[in-house]
N, C-alpha and C positions, 0 to 999 in steps of 0.2 A: 393133498386134496384141496381143490379149489373149483370155484364156479366163475366163469367169465360170462357176463351178460352184455350182449351187444345191442345197443339202441341207436336210433337215428332216423332221419326222415326217409321217405320212400326214395329208392334209387341211390342210397348212400353207400351201398356195397355190403350191407350187413350179412346177407346170406352168403355172398362170395367169401367174406372173411370167415364166417362160421365154417364153411366147407374147408377152407384152408387150414383152420385150426383142427378140424376132424382129421385131415390128412396128417397132422402132426401128433395124432394120438388122443386128442380130446374126444370125449364121448358126446353123443347126441341124445337129447331128451326128446322123445317122440310125444308130440302134443295130441290132444283130442280135439276134434272139430266137428261141427254140424254141417259144414259145407260138403258138397258132392265132390268125389274124387275127380281130379283132372286126368287126362290121358296119360298113362304110364305110371300113375301113382299107385303104390301098393299099401293096402291097409296094414298097419302095424310097423311099417318101415318109414313111410313119409309122414303119415298121421294115423291116429286111431279114428276112423270115421264112425260117428255115432249119430243117432237121431237126437232131436231137441229134447225129447223126453228122457233118453238115457243120460244126456248131458246134465239136465236138471236134477236127475236122481243122484248123480255124482256130486253135484253141488250141495244137495241136501245132506249127503253123507260127509261133507267137508273133505272130499277127496282132493280138491284142487289147491295148489299153492297159489295160483293166480289164474284169472280168467279175463277175457276181453271180448267185446263184440265188435266185429270189423267187417264191413262190406255185407252186412246182413247175416253173417254166420258167427257162431260162438267158437272161441278157441280157449284152451286151457291146458296147463301142465299139472299133472297129479304128483303127489309125493311119491307114489309107487313108481312113476316114470323116472323120477330122480334117483331113487334107490336102485332101480334097474340100470340106469346109466352109470352110476358109481360102481356097479359090479363089473362094468366093462373097462373103466379107466378111473383113476383117482381125480382126473380133471374133466370138467364139463364145459362146453361152449354152447350158448343158446341165444337166440334172438328174441327180444321182447320190446314192446313199446314201453314208454317211461312208467306208466302206472303199474303195469305188471312187473317191471324191473324193480320198482320200490318194494312191491309185495314179496318178490323172491329174495331180495336182499335181506329184508326183515326175517324171513324164514331161515336163510343161511346163517345169519348172525345168531338167531335163537338156537340153531343146531351146532354152533361153533365151527362152521365151515367158512374158510376165507372166501371172500367174493370180491371180484373186480368188475365194476361197471365201466364199460367203454362206450363213449359217444362217438359215433362215426358221422361225420358231416361232409358235405361237399358244396361247392359253389353253386348258386342257383342255375347258371348256364349249363353246368355239367349235369345237374339233376334233371333239367328240362330235356337235354339231349338224350340221356339214358331213358327217361320216361317215354319219349317219342319212339325210341328204338324198341321198347317193349310193345308199344301199340303196333308198329309196323311188322314186328316179328310174329305177331299173333299170340304173344304170351298172355295178353288180357283183351277182353272184349271192349267195345266202345262204351257200353253201359258201365262196366267196372272201371274203365279209364276215367269216365266222367265222375264217378263217386270218389275215386282215389285223388283226382285233381282237386276236388272240393276239400277233401281232407288235407291235402298238401298245402292248400292256401289258407286253411283255418286252423285246424287242430295241430298240425305239425309245426306251424309258426309259433303256436303257444308253447310247444316243447322247447323250441330254441330260446324263446323269451324266458322260460322257466330256468333253463340251463344258465342263462346269463344273470339272473336276478337272485338266485338263492344265496343266502349268507354263507352256508356251509357247502362245500363241494359235494355234489351229487354223483359225480363221476370221478373215478381214479385216473382216468386217461381219456383225453379228447384227441381224436385223430382226424385228419382231413383226407378224404378219399377223392383225389383229383383225377385219377385215371384207373384203369383196370390193374390195380396193384395189390390184390388181396393177399398174395403170399408175403409181400413186404410188410403189410399191416399185421398179418398173423405173426410174423417173426418179431415185430416190435412188441406185440402183446406178450408173446412167450418170454422174451427177454425181460420185460417189465415184471412178469410174474416170478421169475426164478429167485430173486432175493427174498420174495415174500413167502415162499414155500418152505 
């Protein structure tokens, strides 16, 4: 049993690596969100879509292991979602920003569940190219792109600085995503985990 937490800046390949790990048998934890579903998203499969009031009620009941506000919407993973995922597979792969990753790591340690935090990074030119491709492909609107770019230039830089300045390692594995190589990165993560399980 293990939990792999993938963190990194926008366009570093986190979701692609998460999907590659799911193809290798790792379970997905379905998050709750207050944002509206995008075309093709299915409630309960991609996210649990809830109202702000429902989200706040879950917070009051301490249902969440971690929460974050991003792009004007709330996101969170509940303990129930983790229990459900562990019913599908003894190994979980999930994407979280660093604050949520720290909260989930504490939860896993408290529960005696081995956890591997993986930082996925990429060169700024690769990140910029991927971000522009998202805009041109229509994956994000201009308004969302503007908000994300501000976060990339401020908050996400703080994440990198934090990664480099902590006295004790926050991540068990730091990988560079220089091209569309999510299967190779997933293989590296799986190989790293094998001796730990």
